[in-house]
C-alpha positions as CSV (number, residue, x, y, z in Angstrom):
1,M,20.4,-12.6,15.2
2,T,19.2,-9.1,16.4
3,K,20.9,-6.9,13.9
4,P,19.2,-8.8,11.0
5,I,15.8,-8.4,12.5
6,A,16.5,-4.5,13.0
7,I,17.6,-4.3,9.2
8,L,14.6,-5.9,8.2
9,I,12.1,-3.9,10.4
10,T,13.9,-0.8,9.2
11,S,13.3,-2.0,5.5
12,M,10.0,-2.7,6.0
13,M,9.4,0.6,7.5
14,V,11.1,2.6,4.6
15,A,9.1,0.6,2.2
16,G,5.8,1.5,3.8
17,I,6.5,5.0,4.0
18,A,7.6,5.1,0.3
19,S,4.2,3.6,-0.7
20,A,2.4,6.0,1.1
21,A,-0.3,7.8,-0.8
22,D,0.4,11.2,-2.1
23,A,-2.2,13.9,-1.4
24,Q,-0.4,16.2,-3.9
25,A,-0.2,14.0,-6.6
26,G,-3.7,13.2,-5.9
27,K,-4.6,16.7,-6.3
28,A,-3.2,16.7,-10.1
29,A,-5.2,13.6,-10.9
30,Y,-8.3,14.8,-9.0
31,D,-8.1,18.2,-10.9
32,K,-8.1,16.1,-14.3
33,A,-10.5,13.7,-13.7
34,C,-13.0,14.7,-10.8
35,R,-13.0,18.2,-10.3
36,S,-15.4,19.2,-13.2
37,C,-18.3,17.3,-11.4
38,H,-17.1,17.3,-7.8
39,G,-15.6,20.8,-7.5
40,A,-12.3,22.1,-6.5
41,N,-12.8,21.2,-2.8
42,G,-15.3,18.4,-3.1
43,T,-18.3,20.4,-3.3
44,P,-20.6,19.2,-6.0
45,N,-20.9,21.2,-9.1
46,A,-24.5,22.3,-9.0
47,A,-25.1,22.6,-12.9
48,I,-23.9,19.0,-13.4
49,A,-25.8,17.5,-10.6
50,K,-29.1,19.3,-11.9
51,S,-28.5,18.2,-15.5
52,L,-27.8,14.6,-14.4
53,K,-30.9,14.8,-11.8
54,V,-28.7,13.6,-9.0
55,D,-28.0,14.4,-5.5
56,M,-24.1,14.5,-5.3
57,R,-22.3,14.0,-2.1
58,D,-19.9,16.4,-0.8
59,L,-16.8,14.7,-0.7
60,G,-15.9,16.2,2.6
61,S,-19.2,15.3,4.3
62,T,-19.3,12.9,7.1
63,E,-20.9,10.3,5.1
64,V,-18.3,10.2,2.4
65,Q,-15.2,10.7,4.7
66,A,-16.7,7.3,6.5
67,L,-15.9,5.5,3.7
68,S,-13.0,3.2,3.6
69,D,-10.4,3.7,1.1
70,A,-11.2,0.4,-0.7
71,E,-15.0,1.7,-0.9
72,I,-14.0,5.1,-2.5
73,K,-11.3,3.5,-4.7
74,S,-14.2,0.8,-6.0
75,I,-16.3,3.7,-6.5
76,V,-13.9,5.6,-8.9
77,S,-12.9,2.4,-10.7
78,D,-16.4,0.8,-11.0
79,G,-18.8,3.8,-10.9
80,K,-21.9,3.9,-8.8
81,G,-25.5,5.2,-9.8
82,K,-25.2,7.6,-12.5
83,M,-21.3,8.0,-12.0
84,R,-19.4,6.1,-14.6
85,P,-16.2,4.5,-14.1
86,V,-13.1,6.9,-14.2
87,K,-10.7,4.8,-16.3
88,T,-7.9,7.4,-16.0
89,V,-7.6,7.2,-12.4
90,S,-6.2,3.7,-11.2
91,G,-3.3,2.1,-9.5
92,A,-1.2,4.7,-7.4
93,D,-3.2,7.5,-8.9
94,A,-6.4,5.9,-7.1
95,D,-4.4,5.8,-3.9
96,N,-3.3,9.5,-4.4
97,V,-6.6,10.9,-5.2
98,V,-8.1,9.0,-2.0
99,A,-5.5,10.8,0.1
100,Y,-6.3,14.1,-1.4
101,M,-10.0,13.4,-1.0
102,R,-9.5,13.0,2.8
103,T,-8.1,16.6,3.0
104,F,-11.6,17.8,2.2
105,K,-12.9,16.5,5.6
106,K,-14.9,19.1,7.4
């Protein structure tokens, strides 16, 4: 009975590792869908912010980094304020973008 439990636990651990978000893949998705407004390193594009008349948050800021992964994915998929939903980032790409955004933490 101990051996089947060990196999089950090992399988669950491997599955968890395999489904972990990939920050490197997130960079590619971020570069395509987010970079033009949010900058290469999460620092807002001042010209875009000015033209939209918004105060964009630095994605590495304490305020943004304090958001849960689910909250960030919701903002990406549903939009917030003047930010429109990003339809090209969903599913695993959304998880990967969040993982990449976590690398901006200051």
